[in-house]
C-alpha positions in Angstrom: 6.2 -26.4 -3.4 3.7 -23.9 -4.7 4.0 -21.8 -1.7 7.8 -21.5 -2.0 7.5 -20.7 -5.7 5.0 -17.9 -4.9 7.3 -16.6 -2.2 10.2 -16.3 -4.6 8.0 -14.4 -7.1 6.4 -12.1 -4.6 9.2 -11.3 -2.2 12.5 -11.9 -4.0 11.4 -10.7 -7.4 8.8 -8.3 -6.0 6.4 -9.3 -8.8 3.0 -7.9 -8.2 0.5 -10.8 -7.6 -2.6 -10.5 -9.8 -5.6 -9.8 -7.7 -8.2 -11.1 -10.0 -10.7 -12.4 -7.4 -11.1 -16.1 -8.4 -7.5 -16.7 -9.7 -5.8 -15.4 -6.5 -8.3 -17.2 -4.3 -7.5 -20.5 -5.9 -3.8 -19.9 -5.7 -4.0 -19.0 -2.0 -5.9 -22.2 -1.3 -3.1 -24.1 -3.0 -0.5 -22.3 -1.0 -2.3 -23.0 2.3 -2.4 -26.7 1.4 1.3 -26.8 0.6 2.2 -24.8 3.8 0.3 -27.2 6.0 2.6 -30.0 4.8 5.8 -28.2 6.0 7.3 -27.8 9.4 8.2 -24.2 9.2 5.3 -21.8 9.7 4.5 -19.8 6.6 2.5 -16.6 6.9 0.8 -14.6 4.2 0.6 -10.8 4.5 -1.7 -8.8 2.2 0.2 -5.6 1.7 -0.9 -2.4 -0.1 1.5 -1.5 -2.9 2.9 1.7 -1.3 4.1 -0.2 1.8 5.8 -3.1 0.0 9.3 -1.8 0.3 9.4 -1.1 4.1 7.4 -4.3 4.8 9.7 -6.4 2.6 12.7 -5.2 4.7 10.8 -5.8 7.9 9.9 -9.3 6.8 13.5 -10.1 6.1 14.6 -8.9 9.5 11.8 -10.8 11.3 12.5 -14.0 9.4 16.1 -13.9 10.6 14.8 -13.6 14.2 12.1 -16.3 14.0 11.8 -19.7 12.3 9.1 -18.4 9.9 8.5 -17.5 6.3 6.3 -14.6 5.3 5.0 -14.0 1.8 3.8 -10.6 0.6 0.7 -10.5 -1.6 0.7 -7.0 -3.0 -1.9 -4.9 -4.8 -4.6 -2.3 -4.2 -6.0 -2.3 -0.7 -9.6 -3.0 -1.8 -8.6 -5.8 -4.2 -6.5 -7.4 -1.5 -9.3 -7.4 1.1 -11.7 -8.9 -1.3 -9.2 -11.6 -2.2 -8.6 -12.5 1.4 -12.3 -12.6 2.1 -12.9 -14.9 -0.9 -10.0 -17.3 -0.1 -10.2 -17.2 3.8 -6.5 -17.8 3.7 -3.8 -15.6 5.2 -2.7 -14.0 8.4 -2.2 -10.2 8.1 -3.7 -7.3 6.1 -2.0 -3.8 5.7 -4.1 -1.4 3.7 -3.0 2.1 2.7 -5.5 4.0 4.9 -7.7 3.3 7.9 -11.1 3.5 6.2 -10.7 -0.1 5.0 -10.8 -1.3 8.6 -13.8 1.0 9.4 -15.6 -0.2 6.3 -15.2 -3.9 6.8 -14.8 -4.5 10.5 -18.4 -5.7 10.8 -17.6 -8.6 8.5 -15.5 -10.2 11.1 -12.3 -10.8 9.1 -10.2 -8.1 10.8 -9.1 -8.7 14.4 -6.6 -6.9 16.6 -4.3 -4.4 15.0 -1.5 -1.9 15.6 -0.7 1.5 14.2 2.6 1.1 12.2 2.9 4.5 10.5 1.2 7.1 8.4 0.5 7.7 4.7 0.1 11.3 3.4 -1.0 12.5 0.0 1.0 14.9 -2.1 1.4 16.0 -5.7 4.3 14.3 -7.5 6.0 15.7 -10.6 9.1 15.1 -12.7 12.4 16.2 -11.2 12.8 20.0 -11.3 9.0 20.5 -11.5 9.3 21.8 -15.2 5.6 22.9 -15.3 5.9 24.8 -12.0 3.1 22.9 -10.3 2.0 24.4 -6.9 0.9 22.5 -3.8 -2.8 22.8 -4.5 -5.0 20.0 -5.9 -6.8 22.6 -8.0 -3.6 22.6 -10.1 -4.8 19.3 -11.6 -7.4 21.3 -13.5 -4.8 23.3 -15.4 -5.3 23.0 -19.2 -1.5 22.7 -19.8 -1.0 19.7 -17.6 -1.5 16.0 -18.3 -2.6 14.6 -15.0 -3.5 11.3 -13.4 -5.0 10.1 -10.1 -5.7 6.7 -8.6 -8.8 4.7 -9.2 -10.9 5.0 -6.0 -12.4 1.5 -6.5 -9.1 -0.4 -6.4 -6.7 1.1 -4.0 -6.0 3.5 -1.1 -4.4 6.3 -3.1 -7.5 6.6 -5.3 -9.7 6.5 -2.2 -7.8 9.2 -0.4 -7.6 11.3 -3.6 -11.3 11.1 -4.0 -11.9 12.2 -0.4 -9.6 15.2 -0.7 -10.9 16.3 -4.1 -14.5 15.8 -2.9 -13.8 18.1 0.0 -12.8 20.7 -2.6 -15.8 19.8 -4.7 -13.7 19.1 -7.8 -13.4 15.3 -7.9 -15.6 14.8 -11.0 -13.9 17.7 -12.8 -10.4 16.2 -12.1 -11.6 12.7 -13.2 -12.9 14.2 -16.5 -9.6 16.1 -17.0 -7.4 13.1 -16.1 -5.6 11.2 -18.9 -6.3 8.0 -17.1 -7.0 6.5 -13.6 -4.1 4.4 -12.3 -4.8 1.3 -10.1 -2.2 2.1 -7.5 0.8 4.3 -6.4 3.3 2.4 -8.5 1.3 3.0 -11.7 1.1 6.7 -11.0 4.8 7.1 -10.5 5.5 5.0 -13.6 3.4 7.3 -15.6 5.5 10.3 -14.5 8.8 8.4 -15.3 7.6 7.4 -18.7 6.5 11.0 -19.6 2.8 10.0 -19.7 1.8 12.6 -17.0 3.0 15.9 -15.8 1.5 15.7 -12.3 -0.2 13.0 -10.2 -1.7 12.8 -6.7 0.1 10.1 -4.9 1.4 9.0 -1.5 4.3 11.3 -0.6 6.6 8.5 0.7 6.8 7.0 -2.7 8.7 10.0 -4.0 11.5 9.2 -1.6 12.0 5.6 -2.7 15.5 5.0 -4.0 14.4 4.6 -7.6 12.2 7.7 -7.5 14.0 10.3 -5.5 16.4 11.2 -8.3 13.7 11.6 -11.0 10.6 12.8 -9.1 9.8 15.8 -6.8 7.3 15.8 -4.0 5.1 18.9 -3.7 3.5 18.9 -0.3 -0.2 19.8 0.3 -1.6 21.7 3.2 -1.7 19.1 6.0 -5.1 20.5 7.0 -6.4 19.1 3.7 -4.0 16.2 3.2 -4.2 14.7 6.7 -1.8 11.9 7.6 -3.7 8.5 7.2 -3.0 5.8 9.8 -1.5 2.6 8.5 -3.1 -0.2 10.5 -1.6 -3.7 10.4 -4.5 -6.1 11.0 -4.5 -9.7 12.2 -6.9 -11.7 10.1 -9.3 -13.7 12.3 -8.9 -16.9 10.2 -5.1 -16.9 10.6 -3.6 -20.3 11.5 -0.5 -18.7 13.1 -2.0 -16.0 15.3 0.8 -16.0 18.0 3.6 -15.5 15.4 1.5 -13.0 13.5 1.1 -11.0 16.8 4.8 -11.0 17.3 5.3 -9.7 13.7 2.8 -6.9 14.4 4.7 -6.0 17.6 8.0 -6.1 15.7 6.7 -3.8 13.0 5.3 -1.3 15.5 8.5 -1.4 17.5 11.7 0.5 17.3 13.3 -1.6 14.5 10.2 -1.7 12.3 9.6 2.0 12.7 13.2 2.9 11.8 12.6 1.0 8.6 9.4 2.9 7.9 11.2 6.2 8.4 14.0 5.1 6.1 11.5 4.7 3.3 10.0 8.1 3.7 7.0 7.3 5.9 5.8 9.1 9.0 6.3 6.7 11.9 3.7 5.7 14.4 4.8 8.4 16.8 4.4 11.2 14.3 1.1 12.5 15.6 1.5 11.8 19.3 
């Protein structure tokens, strides 16, 4: 079945699904058709790149508890929303910051939701911080640094970077100085690990992932500037499995789900209470 094949690629192999609008929309329609023919409910979760690791673990735990399959479609938060909108297929949407809900709530695709944690922006550098980068976004304008930030039009890390740099009135200067704009948090960290950048603005939790913690350092920013951004797990209004999706949301926001978020370096949903 097409759906099962997609699941093996997206979940087991963690292969990023391409989010070219038309191609993914057609693939999701095919998946929905295949799913409808099976007896086991199959949910589709649109998940921002940064949250894939904790959400994959949460999905595995939930699948053991319930007779359900959940596939992760991963990518930039903006691209994922547009793909869900075009296909009208899927059950859940987890973007990397709350502005995507605020921006698109009027379109009617995003229903009830729960707070499941927080993202927070930081500067990430190679292990040991060889260029002695300080915790100030203005460091990205240093002439001796090769820097990169996220693309604001494709994902949450780029959107949050633009907001912070705009607050300092240096966004256009940093864009002009940047070697390139990355589509997502994974691309930013890969640039550091490949020696293509000396410093990036990225979600801090990614610096604590198992394959990054030994090779990257996190340089925290002033929390008055880099405010924690709420991670909101949304139920899609066209979901065919709303009751199971609601249980998954509750599981993610509950003690077991939150322990997994903390394990992967995120602030949990109690962090700002």
